[in-house]
C-alpha positions as CSV (number, residue, x, y, z in Angstrom):
1,X,3.3,54.5,47.0
2,X,0.9,54.4,44.3
3,X,-0.1,58.0,45.5
4,X,3.4,59.2,45.0
5,X,3.6,58.0,41.2
6,X,0.4,59.8,40.6
7,X,1.3,63.1,42.3
8,X,4.8,63.0,40.5
9,X,3.1,62.2,37.1
10,X,1.1,65.1,37.7
11,X,3.8,67.6,38.3
12,X,6.0,66.0,35.6
13,X,3.0,66.7,33.3
14,X,2.8,70.3,34.5
15,X,6.5,70.7,34.1
16,X,6.1,69.4,30.5
17,X,3.6,72.2,29.9
18,X,5.9,75.0,31.4
19,X,8.8,73.6,29.9
20,X,7.0,74.2,26.7
21,X,6.2,77.7,27.7
22,X,9.8,78.4,28.5
23,X,11.2,77.5,25.4
24,X,8.5,79.6,23.6
25,X,9.1,82.6,25.8
26,X,13.1,82.4,26.1
27,X,14.8,85.1,24.3
28,X,11.6,87.3,24.2
29,X,12.1,89.8,26.9
30,X,9.4,92.1,25.2
31,X,6.7,89.6,25.8
32,X,4.7,90.8,29.1
33,X,2.2,89.6,31.4
34,X,-1.2,91.7,31.4
35,X,0.4,93.9,34.1
36,X,3.0,94.9,31.6
37,X,5.8,94.6,34.2
38,X,6.4,90.9,34.3
39,X,8.4,88.9,31.5
40,X,6.6,85.6,30.6
41,X,10.1,83.9,30.3
42,X,10.5,85.2,34.1
43,X,7.1,83.6,34.7
44,X,7.8,80.5,33.3
45,X,11.2,80.1,35.0
46,X,9.4,80.9,38.3
47,X,6.9,78.3,37.8
48,X,9.3,75.4,36.6
49,X,11.3,76.8,39.8
50,X,8.3,75.7,42.0
51,X,7.3,72.7,40.0
52,X,10.8,71.0,40.3
53,X,11.2,71.9,44.0
54,X,8.0,70.3,44.6
55,X,9.2,67.3,42.6
56,X,12.1,67.2,44.3
57,X,10.3,67.3,47.6
58,X,8.5,64.2,46.9
59,X,11.8,62.5,46.2
60,X,13.3,63.6,49.2
61,X,10.3,62.3,51.3
62,X,10.9,58.9,49.8
63,X,14.9,58.9,50.6
64,X,15.5,59.3,46.4
65,X,18.0,61.8,47.1
66,X,19.8,61.3,43.7
67,X,16.8,62.4,42.0
68,X,15.7,65.2,44.6
69,X,19.0,66.5,43.9
70,X,18.7,66.6,40.1
71,X,15.3,68.2,40.4
72,X,16.8,71.2,43.1
73,X,19.5,71.8,40.5
74,X,16.9,72.4,37.6
75,X,14.9,74.5,40.0
76,X,18.2,76.4,40.8
77,X,19.1,76.9,37.4
78,X,15.5,78.1,36.2
79,X,15.3,80.6,39.1
80,X,18.6,82.1,38.6
81,X,17.8,82.5,34.9
82,X,14.2,84.0,36.0
83,X,16.1,86.4,38.2
84,X,14.2,85.7,41.1
85,X,16.2,86.1,44.3
86,X,14.0,84.8,46.8
87,X,13.4,81.4,44.6
88,X,17.1,81.4,44.0
89,X,17.9,81.7,47.8
90,X,15.1,79.1,48.4
91,X,16.4,76.7,45.8
92,X,20.2,77.1,47.1
93,X,19.1,76.4,50.7
94,X,17.1,73.3,49.6
95,X,20.2,71.9,47.5
96,X,22.5,72.7,50.4
97,X,20.3,71.0,52.8
98,X,19.7,67.9,50.5
99,X,23.2,67.5,49.8
100,X,24.3,67.6,53.5
101,X,21.9,65.1,54.2
102,X,22.9,62.5,51.3
103,X,26.3,61.1,50.6
104,X,27.4,63.0,47.4
105,X,30.0,65.4,47.2
106,X,30.3,69.1,45.9
107,X,32.2,67.6,42.7
108,X,29.0,65.1,42.0
109,X,26.5,68.0,41.8
110,X,28.7,70.3,39.6
C-alpha cells in the first residue's frame, strides 16, 4: 500500500508540472516543438492523458473505481483537446471498461 502511495504521489507531482505547462500553452497554437510540427499544447495534453491514465490504472488495481473513473474522464478530456485520436480511443475504451466493471451509471459520469 505504501508503494502505491509513493507511485501515485510521483504521478500527481508529474501531473502538477504538466498542468502548469498546459496552462502556459493553452491558446498558443503557434508554440511548436523543435520538429516544428507538434504544438506544445497538444504535447502537454498527450502527456497529461498518459499521466491521468496511469493514475487511473493504479486506482483501479486497488479497486477504487470512483477515483479511477475521475482520472479516466480527465484523460479523455485532455486527449480530445489535444486531438490525438489514438489516445482518445484508448481513453474511451478504458473509461467504458472501468464503467462496466463498476456500479456507476452513464448519468453518473456526465
